[in-house]
C-alpha positions as a Markdown table, in Angstrom:
| # | Residue | x | y | z |
|---|---|---|---|---|
| 1 | Unk | 121.5 | 90.8 | 74.1 |
| 2 | Unk | 124.4 | 88.2 | 75.0 |
| 3 | Unk | 125.0 | 84.9 | 74.0 |
| 4 | Unk | 123.9 | 83.3 | 77.1 |
| 5 | Unk | 120.7 | 84.9 | 77.1 |
| 6 | Unk | 119.2 | 83.4 | 73.5 |
| 7 | Unk | 117.4 | 80.4 | 73.0 |
| 8 | Unk | 119.2 | 78.0 | 70.8 |
| 9 | Unk | 115.9 | 76.5 | 69.4 |
| 10 | Unk | 112.8 | 77.3 | 66.7 |
| 11 | Unk | 110.7 | 79.5 | 69.1 |
| 12 | Unk | 107.1 | 78.2 | 68.8 |
| 13 | Unk | 104.4 | 80.8 | 68.0 |
| 14 | Unk | 100.8 | 81.2 | 67.5 |
| 15 | Unk | 98.9 | 84.4 | 65.9 |
| 16 | Unk | 95.4 | 85.1 | 66.7 |
| 17 | Unk | 93.6 | 87.9 | 64.9 |
| 18 | Unk | 90.4 | 89.2 | 66.5 |
| 19 | Unk | 87.8 | 90.5 | 64.3 |
| 20 | Unk | 84.4 | 90.6 | 63.2 |
| 21 | Unk | 85.1 | 91.3 | 59.5 |
| 22 | Unk | 88.7 | 89.7 | 58.4 |
| 23 | Unk | 89.2 | 86.6 | 57.0 |
| 24 | Unk | 92.7 | 85.2 | 56.0 |
| 25 | Unk | 92.8 | 86.9 | 52.9 |
| 26 | Unk | 91.7 | 90.5 | 54.2 |
| 27 | Unk | 93.7 | 89.8 | 57.5 |
| 28 | Unk | 96.4 | 92.6 | 56.9 |
| 29 | Unk | 97.6 | 92.8 | 60.7 |
| 30 | Unk | 97.9 | 88.9 | 61.3 |
| 31 | Unk | 99.2 | 88.6 | 58.0 |
| 32 | Unk | 102.2 | 91.4 | 58.8 |
| 33 | Unk | 103.1 | 89.5 | 62.0 |
| 34 | Unk | 103.2 | 86.3 | 60.0 |
| 35 | Unk | 105.9 | 88.3 | 57.7 |
| 36 | Unk | 108.0 | 89.5 | 60.4 |
| 37 | Unk | 108.0 | 86.2 | 62.1 |
| 38 | Unk | 109.2 | 84.9 | 58.7 |
| 39 | Unk | 112.9 | 86.5 | 59.3 |
| 40 | Unk | 113.2 | 84.9 | 62.7 |
| 41 | Unk | 114.1 | 81.7 | 64.4 |
| 42 | Unk | 110.4 | 80.8 | 64.9 |
| 43 | Unk | 108.1 | 78.5 | 63.9 |
| 44 | Unk | 104.4 | 79.2 | 63.0 |
| 45 | Unk | 102.4 | 76.0 | 62.0 |
| 46 | Unk | 99.5 | 76.4 | 59.7 |
| 47 | Unk | 97.0 | 75.6 | 62.7 |
| 48 | Unk | 98.6 | 78.2 | 64.9 |
| 49 | Unk | 97.1 | 81.2 | 62.8 |
| 50 | Unk | 93.5 | 81.9 | 63.5 |
| 51 | Unk | 91.0 | 84.4 | 63.1 |
| 52 | Unk | 88.3 | 84.6 | 65.7 |
| 53 | Unk | 85.2 | 87.0 | 66.4 |
| 54 | Unk | 85.5 | 89.8 | 68.7 |
| 55 | Unk | 84.2 | 87.8 | 71.5 |
| 56 | Unk | 85.6 | 86.9 | 74.9 |
| 57 | Unk | 84.9 | 83.1 | 74.9 |
| 58 | Unk | 86.1 | 82.8 | 71.1 |
| 59 | Unk | 89.3 | 84.4 | 72.2 |
| 60 | Unk | 89.7 | 82.6 | 75.3 |
| 61 | Unk | 89.1 | 79.2 | 73.6 |
| 62 | Unk | 91.7 | 79.9 | 71.2 |
| 63 | Unk | 94.3 | 81.0 | 73.7 |
| 64 | Unk | 93.4 | 78.3 | 76.4 |
| 65 | Unk | 94.0 | 75.8 | 73.5 |
| 66 | Unk | 97.5 | 76.9 | 72.7 |
| 67 | Unk | 98.7 | 77.6 | 76.0 |
| 68 | Unk | 98.0 | 73.8 | 76.4 |
| 69 | Unk | 100.3 | 73.2 | 73.9 |
| 70 | Unk | 104.0 | 73.5 | 73.1 |
| 71 | Unk | 103.7 | 77.2 | 72.3 |
| 72 | Unk | 106.1 | 79.6 | 73.3 |
| 73 | Unk | 104.6 | 82.7 | 72.8 |
| 74 | Unk | 101.2 | 83.9 | 71.3 |
| 75 | Unk | 100.7 | 87.3 | 69.5 |
| 76 | Unk | 97.2 | 88.8 | 69.3 |
| 77 | Unk | 96.1 | 91.5 | 66.8 |
| 78 | Unk | 92.9 | 93.3 | 67.5 |
| 79 | Unk | 90.3 | 94.1 | 69.7 |
| 80 | Unk | 92.5 | 96.5 | 72.0 |
| 81 | Unk | 90.6 | 99.5 | 71.6 |
| 82 | Unk | 87.9 | 100.9 | 73.7 |
| 83 | Unk | 84.8 | 100.1 | 71.8 |
| 84 | Unk | 82.0 | 97.9 | 73.3 |
| 85 | Unk | 83.1 | 95.3 | 71.0 |
| 86 | Unk | 87.0 | 95.3 | 72.0 |
| 87 | Unk | 87.2 | 92.6 | 74.5 |
| 88 | Unk | 90.6 | 90.6 | 73.8 |
| 89 | Unk | 92.1 | 92.2 | 76.9 |
| 90 | Unk | 89.2 | 91.4 | 79.2 |
| 91 | Unk | 89.6 | 87.9 | 77.7 |
| 92 | Unk | 93.2 | 87.3 | 78.2 |
| 93 | Unk | 94.5 | 89.5 | 81.5 |
| 94 | Unk | 92.6 | 87.1 | 83.7 |
| 95 | Unk | 94.7 | 84.4 | 82.1 |
| 96 | Unk | 98.1 | 86.0 | 83.5 |
| 97 | Unk | 100.2 | 84.9 | 86.4 |
| 98 | Unk | 102.4 | 88.3 | 85.4 |
| 99 | Unk | 101.5 | 91.2 | 83.4 |
| 100 | Unk | 104.4 | 92.8 | 81.5 |
| 101 | Unk | 103.7 | 96.6 | 82.3 |
| 102 | Unk | 106.4 | 97.7 | 80.4 |
| 103 | Unk | 105.2 | 96.3 | 77.2 |
| 104 | Unk | 101.9 | 98.4 | 77.0 |
| 105 | Unk | 103.6 | 101.2 | 78.6 |
| 106 | Unk | 106.7 | 101.4 | 76.0 |
| 107 | Unk | 103.9 | 100.7 | 73.1 |
| 108 | Unk | 101.7 | 103.6 | 73.9 |
| 109 | Unk | 105.0 | 105.6 | 74.1 |
| 110 | Unk | 106.0 | 104.7 | 70.8 |
| 111 | Unk | 102.8 | 105.1 | 69.3 |
| 112 | Unk | 102.6 | 108.4 | 70.6 |
| 113 | Unk | 105.9 | 109.5 | 69.5 |
| 114 | Unk | 106.4 | 107.8 | 66.1 |
| 115 | Unk | 102.7 | 107.0 | 64.8 |
| 116 | Unk | 99.2 | 108.3 | 65.9 |
| 117 | Unk | 99.9 | 111.2 | 68.5 |
| 118 | Unk | 97.8 | 111.8 | 71.3 |
| 119 | Unk | 95.2 | 108.9 | 69.7 |
| 120 | Unk | 97.6 | 106.5 | 71.5 |
| 121 | Unk | 95.9 | 106.8 | 74.7 |
| 122 | Unk | 93.1 | 104.5 | 73.0 |
| 123 | Unk | 95.3 | 101.4 | 72.7 |
| 124 | Unk | 95.3 | 98.9 | 75.3 |
| 125 | Unk | 98.2 | 97.1 | 74.1 |
| 126 | Unk | 99.4 | 94.3 | 76.9 |
| 127 | Unk | 101.6 | 91.6 | 77.5 |
| 128 | Unk | 101.8 | 88.9 | 80.3 |
| 129 | Unk | 103.2 | 85.3 | 81.2 |
| 130 | Unk | 101.4 | 82.0 | 81.9 |
| 131 | Unk | 103.5 | 79.5 | 83.3 |
| 132 | Unk | 106.3 | 79.4 | 80.7 |
| 133 | Unk | 104.3 | 81.1 | 78.0 |
| 134 | Unk | 104.1 | 84.9 | 76.8 |
| 135 | Unk | 101.1 | 86.5 | 75.5 |
| 136 | Unk | 101.2 | 89.6 | 73.5 |
| 137 | Unk | 98.0 | 91.8 | 72.7 |
| 138 | Unk | 98.6 | 94.6 | 69.9 |
| 139 | Unk | 96.3 | 96.7 | 67.9 |
| 140 | Unk | 95.2 | 95.2 | 64.6 |
| 141 | Unk | 96.0 | 98.4 | 62.2 |
| 142 | Unk | 98.9 | 97.8 | 60.3 |
| 143 | Unk | 100.7 | 100.8 | 61.6 |
| 144 | Unk | 100.6 | 99.2 | 65.1 |
| 145 | Unk | 101.6 | 96.2 | 64.1 |
| 146 | Unk | 104.5 | 97.2 | 62.4 |
| 147 | Unk | 105.7 | 99.6 | 65.3 |
| 148 | Unk | 105.1 | 96.6 | 67.7 |
| 149 | Unk | 106.9 | 93.9 | 65.6 |
| 150 | Unk | 109.9 | 96.3 | 64.8 |
| 151 | Unk | 110.3 | 98.1 | 68.0 |
| 152 | Unk | 109.2 | 95.4 | 70.6 |
| 153 | Unk | 108.7 | 92.1 | 69.5 |
| 154 | Unk | 111.4 | 91.2 | 67.3 |
| 155 | Unk | 113.8 | 92.6 | 69.5 |
| 156 | Unk | 112.9 | 91.1 | 72.5 |
| 157 | Unk | 110.9 | 88.0 | 71.6 |
| 158 | Unk | 113.9 | 85.6 | 72.1 |
| 159 | Unk | 114.9 | 87.1 | 75.5 |
| 160 | Unk | 111.4 | 86.6 | 76.8 |
| 161 | Unk | 111.4 | 83.1 | 76.1 |
| 162 | Unk | 114.7 | 82.7 | 77.4 |
| 163 | Unk | 113.9 | 84.2 | 80.7 |
| 164 | Unk | 110.7 | 82.0 | 81.1 |
| 165 | Unk | 112.5 | 79.0 | 80.3 |
| 166 | Unk | 115.9 | 79.4 | 82.2 |
């Protein structure tokens, strides 16, 4: 990344965990996202970390609330698999202006080569833009969060926000 494609301000982030069973004390995936963000030039206000049930209306309501605020990026964890309860992708992709196909493709490739092997086909991780904001949805397991944060999100977040705001 060159100096000219870097945002010279704190990036405002919201983190949404989608789970029927987690709370803030047991949300290992969401807490791991926050710990990675803690070392970056970002701001996550207390009200910008939330846990909602795996229900499309709850997911969409949280996302749309944040889209109407001064948030640069939203990271969701959970609800990206193939079980009938996994509806994060169905809830958010209709909101996208543009899907960033490479995000999901590279995530699945890295999952295959570095983490879970052929089980990577079950992941529906996705990213897209809504106006000048980005939404990235990743699985909720700590292995998936670690992979996404270390290999994709922490490396490209600043550039993504720059591109949406130039």
